[in-house]
VOBAGU-887877 format. One record per residue (C-alpha): residue in one letter; chain; y, x, z. Coordinates in steps of 0.05 Angstrom, whole numbers. Example, Ala and Ser with C-alpha at 12.3 -4.5 7.8 and 13.67 -1.06 7.14 Angstrom:
<atoms>
ATOM / resn / chain / yy / xx / zz
ATOM / A / A / -90 / 246 / 156
ATOM / S / A / -21 / 273 / 143
</atoms>
This chain:
<atoms>
ATOM / resn / chain / yy / xx / zz
ATOM / M / A / -2 / -4 / -3
ATOM / T / A / 46 / 56 / 10
ATOM / A / A / 71 / 62 / -67
ATOM / I / A / 105 / -9 / -65
ATOM / Q / A / 170 / -11 / -101
ATOM / R / A / 237 / -48 / -89
ATOM / N / A / 217 / -96 / -147
ATOM / D / A / 140 / -98 / -135
ATOM / T / A / 106 / -165 / -122
ATOM / T / A / 45 / -184 / -91
ATOM / V / A / -4 / -228 / -131
ATOM / L / A / -26 / -289 / -94
ATOM / N / A / -97 / -318 / -99
ATOM / N / A / -75 / -362 / -152
ATOM / G / A / -44 / -312 / -191
ATOM / V / A / 26 / -324 / -175
ATOM / H / A / 74 / -267 / -162
ATOM / M / A / 109 / -263 / -100
ATOM / P / A / 164 / -210 / -77
ATOM / W / A / 144 / -166 / -20
ATOM / L / A / 208 / -172 / 13
ATOM / G / A / 257 / -233 / 21
ATOM / L / A / 316 / -262 / 62
ATOM / G / A / 298 / -308 / 121
ATOM / V / A / 349 / -356 / 138
ATOM / W / A / 326 / -388 / 205
ATOM / K / A / 382 / -397 / 253
ATOM / T / A / 429 / -389 / 195
ATOM / K / A / 485 / -445 / 196
ATOM / E / A / 488 / -493 / 142
ATOM / G / A / 555 / -483 / 100
ATOM / D / A / 592 / -418 / 87
ATOM / E / A / 545 / -377 / 130
ATOM / V / A / 479 / -388 / 95
ATOM / V / A / 515 / -390 / 24
ATOM / Q / A / 544 / -320 / 37
ATOM / A / A / 484 / -291 / 69
ATOM / V / A / 443 / -318 / 4
ATOM / Q / A / 499 / -290 / -40
ATOM / H / A / 495 / -223 / -8
ATOM / A / A / 418 / -224 / -10
ATOM / L / A / 417 / -237 / -84
ATOM / E / A / 472 / -186 / -99
ATOM / A / A / 436 / -134 / -59
ATOM / G / A / 371 / -143 / -103
ATOM / Y / A / 331 / -197 / -60
ATOM / R / A / 293 / -244 / -105
ATOM / S / A / 258 / -285 / -47
ATOM / I / A / 292 / -336 / 0
ATOM / D / A / 257 / -363 / 61
ATOM / T / A / 281 / -429 / 90
ATOM / A / A / 256 / -496 / 120
ATOM / A / A / 274 / -566 / 127
ATOM / V / A / 284 / -556 / 202
ATOM / Y / A / 329 / -497 / 188
ATOM / G / A / 379 / -553 / 167
ATOM / N / A / 407 / -503 / 112
ATOM / E / A / 370 / -523 / 53
ATOM / A / A / 431 / -549 / 15
ATOM / G / A / 470 / -481 / 25
ATOM / V / A / 411 / -445 / 1
ATOM / G / A / 407 / -481 / -63
ATOM / Q / A / 485 / -479 / -71
ATOM / A / A / 484 / -400 / -74
ATOM / I / A / 419 / -404 / -118
ATOM / Q / A / 463 / -444 / -165
ATOM / A / A / 522 / -407 / -165
ATOM / S / A / 486 / -342 / -169
ATOM / G / A / 471 / -347 / -247
ATOM / I / A / 403 / -314 / -235
ATOM / P / A / 353 / -345 / -280
ATOM / R / A / 304 / -390 / -243
ATOM / D / A / 243 / -353 / -259
ATOM / Q / A / 269 / -291 / -227
ATOM / L / A / 274 / -325 / -159
ATOM / F / A / 219 / -342 / -111
ATOM / V / A / 242 / -399 / -63
ATOM / T / A / 200 / -423 / -1
ATOM / T / A / 208 / -479 / 46
ATOM / K / A / 164 / -513 / 101
ATOM / V / A / 148 / -584 / 117
ATOM / W / A / 167 / -602 / 192
ATOM / N / A / 126 / -619 / 245
ATOM / A / A / 152 / -692 / 250
ATOM / D / A / 142 / -702 / 178
ATOM / Q / A / 70 / -683 / 177
ATOM / G / A / 21 / -734 / 148
ATOM / Y / A / 8 / -751 / 77
ATOM / D / A / 57 / -796 / 51
ATOM / S / A / 109 / -769 / 103
ATOM / T / A / 100 / -699 / 69
ATOM / L / A / 109 / -720 / 2
ATOM / R / A / 174 / -751 / 22
ATOM / A / A / 197 / -694 / 58
ATOM / F / A / 180 / -652 / -2
ATOM / E / A / 230 / -695 / -42
ATOM / E / A / 283 / -688 / 5
ATOM / S / A / 273 / -612 / 2
ATOM / R / A / 273 / -607 / -70
ATOM / R / A / 336 / -649 / -74
ATOM / K / A / 376 / -608 / -26
ATOM / L / A / 350 / -544 / -56
ATOM / Q / A / 371 / -573 / -125
ATOM / L / A / 300 / -542 / -149
ATOM / E / A / 253 / -582 / -197
ATOM / V / A / 196 / -537 / -174
ATOM / I / A / 188 / -495 / -108
ATOM / D / A / 153 / -427 / -105
ATOM / L / A / 120 / -437 / -41
ATOM / Y / A / 111 / -494 / 1
ATOM / L / A / 82 / -483 / 73
ATOM / I / A / 56 / -528 / 137
ATOM / H / A / 108 / -499 / 187
ATOM / W / A / 60 / -506 / 245
ATOM / P / A / -9 / -527 / 254
ATOM / V / A / 0 / -602 / 288
ATOM / K / A / -64 / -621 / 316
ATOM / G / A / -94 / -680 / 278
ATOM / K / A / -41 / -680 / 222
ATOM / Y / A / -43 / -609 / 185
ATOM / K / A / -109 / -632 / 144
ATOM / E / A / -73 / -699 / 119
ATOM / T / A / -11 / -655 / 107
ATOM / W / A / -54 / -605 / 67
ATOM / K / A / -79 / -662 / 26
ATOM / A / A / -8 / -677 / 6
ATOM / L / A / 9 / -603 / -6
ATOM / E / A / -57 / -600 / -55
ATOM / K / A / -29 / -656 / -92
ATOM / L / A / 42 / -628 / -102
ATOM / Y / A / 4 / -564 / -125
ATOM / K / A / -38 / -606 / -174
ATOM / D / A / 23 / -647 / -204
ATOM / G / A / 57 / -580 / -213
ATOM / L / A / 120 / -589 / -164
ATOM / V / A / 100 / -525 / -131
ATOM / R / A / 75 / -461 / -154
ATOM / A / A / 36 / -443 / -87
ATOM / I / A / 15 / -473 / -24
ATOM / G / A / 6 / -448 / 44
ATOM / V / A / 12 / -454 / 119
ATOM / S / A / 49 / -418 / 175
ATOM / N / A / 33 / -399 / 246
ATOM / F / A / -43 / -413 / 231
ATOM / K / A / -93 / -380 / 275
ATOM / V / A / -161 / -360 / 249
ATOM / H / A / -193 / -424 / 285
ATOM / H / A / -136 / -466 / 249
ATOM / L / A / -153 / -439 / 184
ATOM / E / A / -230 / -443 / 195
ATOM / D / A / -217 / -518 / 208
ATOM / L / A / -172 / -526 / 146
ATOM / L / A / -222 / -497 / 97
ATOM / Q / A / -279 / -534 / 118
ATOM / D / A / -251 / -594 / 74
ATOM / S / A / -197 / -565 / 34
ATOM / E / A / -198 / -559 / -46
ATOM / I / A / -149 / -507 / -46
ATOM / V / A / -151 / -440 / 2
ATOM / P / A / -75 / -430 / 27
ATOM / A / A / -41 / -374 / -18
ATOM / V / A / 0 / -349 / 49
ATOM / N / A / -4 / -353 / 124
ATOM / Q / A / 67 / -339 / 154
ATOM / V / A / 61 / -317 / 220
ATOM / E / A / 99 / -275 / 278
ATOM / F / A / 80 / -205 / 264
ATOM / H / A / 110 / -138 / 288
ATOM / P / A / 92 / -79 / 323
ATOM / L / A / 84 / -113 / 392
ATOM / L / A / 38 / -164 / 355
ATOM / I / A / -5 / -137 / 303
ATOM / Q / A / -52 / -195 / 293
ATOM / Q / A / -115 / -155 / 275
ATOM / E / A / -170 / -214 / 279
ATOM / L / A / -122 / -251 / 238
ATOM / R / A / -105 / -203 / 186
ATOM / T / A / -178 / -183 / 174
ATOM / F / A / -192 / -259 / 162
ATOM / C / A / -138 / -269 / 115
ATOM / K / A / -153 / -214 / 74
ATOM / E / A / -224 / -231 / 69
ATOM / H / A / -205 / -299 / 43
ATOM / K / A / -148 / -277 / 2
ATOM / I / A / -93 / -307 / 41
ATOM / Q / A / -27 / -264 / 35
ATOM / L / A / -2 / -252 / 107
ATOM / E / A / 72 / -257 / 117
ATOM / A / A / 113 / -236 / 176
ATOM / W / A / 169 / -280 / 206
ATOM / S / A / 211 / -246 / 262
ATOM / P / A / 188 / -177 / 237
ATOM / L / A / 245 / -141 / 281
ATOM / M / A / 222 / -178 / 346
ATOM / Q / A / 289 / -220 / 342
ATOM / G / A / 325 / -158 / 358
ATOM / N / A / 282 / -125 / 409
ATOM / L / A / 284 / -57 / 379
ATOM / D / A / 295 / -13 / 437
ATOM / L / A / 224 / 23 / 439
ATOM / P / A / 228 / 102 / 445
ATOM / L / A / 172 / 107 / 381
ATOM / L / A / 222 / 70 / 335
ATOM / S / A / 282 / 108 / 356
ATOM / E / A / 233 / 174 / 346
ATOM / L / A / 208 / 155 / 278
ATOM / A / A / 277 / 130 / 255
ATOM / N / A / 303 / 200 / 272
ATOM / K / A / 244 / 239 / 232
ATOM / Y / A / 249 / 191 / 170
ATOM / G / A / 323 / 189 / 172
ATOM / K / A / 321 / 111 / 180
ATOM / T / A / 340 / 51 / 229
ATOM / P / A / 282 / 31 / 273
ATOM / A / A / 293 / -43 / 236
ATOM / Q / A / 274 / -1 / 169
ATOM / I / A / 217 / 35 / 199
ATOM / I / A / 186 / -31 / 219
ATOM / L / A / 198 / -65 / 154
ATOM / R / A / 161 / -6 / 120
ATOM / W / A / 110 / -7 / 165
ATOM / D / A / 97 / -84 / 145
ATOM / L / A / 97 / -67 / 72
ATOM / Q / A / 47 / -10 / 81
ATOM / H / A / 5 / -59 / 120
ATOM / G / A / 6 / -102 / 55
ATOM / V / A / 46 / -161 / 94
ATOM / V / A / 100 / -195 / 59
ATOM / T / A / 165 / -188 / 103
ATOM / I / A / 222 / -234 / 108
ATOM / P / A / 275 / -205 / 156
ATOM / K / A / 339 / -248 / 177
ATOM / S / A / 412 / -229 / 177
ATOM / I / A / 478 / -260 / 159
ATOM / R / A / 515 / -193 / 158
ATOM / E / A / 520 / -162 / 88
ATOM / S / A / 510 / -90 / 115
ATOM / R / A / 447 / -109 / 151
ATOM / I / A / 421 / -146 / 88
ATOM / R / A / 428 / -84 / 46
ATOM / E / A / 400 / -39 / 103
ATOM / N / A / 338 / -85 / 108
ATOM / I / A / 320 / -80 / 33
ATOM / D / A / 330 / -4 / 30
ATOM / V / A / 261 / 13 / 49
ATOM / F / A / 229 / 30 / -12
ATOM / D / A / 250 / 106 / -14
ATOM / F / A / 205 / 132 / 39
ATOM / T / A / 133 / 127 / 66
ATOM / L / A / 105 / 130 / 138
ATOM / S / A / 45 / 176 / 148
ATOM / D / A / -21 / 149 / 163
ATOM / E / A / -11 / 174 / 240
ATOM / D / A / 55 / 142 / 248
ATOM / M / A / 27 / 77 / 220
ATOM / A / A / -30 / 82 / 273
ATOM / R / A / 22 / 98 / 328
ATOM / L / A / 62 / 38 / 312
ATOM / D / A / -4 / -5 / 313
ATOM / S / A / -15 / 24 / 381
ATOM / L / A / 40 / -7 / 408
ATOM / N / A / 16 / -75 / 405
ATOM / Q / A / 17 / -118 / 470
ATOM / D / A / -5 / -186 / 433
ATOM / R / A / 70 / -208 / 455
ATOM / R / A / 96 / -260 / 422
ATOM / F / A / 175 / -277 / 422
ATOM / G / A / 168 / -341 / 386
ATOM / P / A / 115 / -402 / 407
ATOM / D / A / 38 / -393 / 415
ATOM / P / A / 10 / -437 / 359
ATOM / D / A / -34 / -467 / 403
ATOM / H / A / 12 / -495 / 451
ATOM / I / A / 68 / -532 / 408
ATOM / D / A / 102 / -594 / 433
ATOM / F / A / 159 / -597 / 380
</atoms>
């Protein structure tokens, strides 16, 4: 995985190409804030934007995309169905609402945001329909553990193309990564930068060694693990910094040292205990 270049893509299990690095817009305010963040990202060379219905900023993302003038087939847009909208018919309705806000005929990747017990299988059937109808280029899940995936795969027609989960050096998700690899499900990292908790001695040491920032060290670690990553920022300088990770390679030894930081520590919710 070491030779990934800036414009490279991973090929999903249905043949669709997805950029290795994108902009996440969680907690980015609707309106000028999200429009400017997406504009900065597109100008810096990002071609993948990750949003969700619950973020409340799909309209701003769509506005920035429309204004960019970048051909639609060069962009990769992800959004997600929220927990309250899960179920077959309600998912189809929620998708139409997301599509309208984003001003897009086709969504590149549509995800189930969280594994809502008793709902996610029905929701998946709706995603399969959207895929078969050509309204989405790929479908996947988010925050699914191995047991959720095993349950889903029992009676699904389509294997998820992506599983977007919390992933960083303090939560390396080895069992899940192995399972996803075996089933050709692309792992994608949300909150790769641990929501700003970067004050780890090893990160500082490696940042000095490679002439990079702690954030860039983590993002490079993601890529070398074959994990798609979507760091979030609203600052232009940080957005540019986050994509500047294609001109160096972490040694195998340093990759292993970063892996050894694992504490199975989550900064976000545990998918087995969601009440939202």
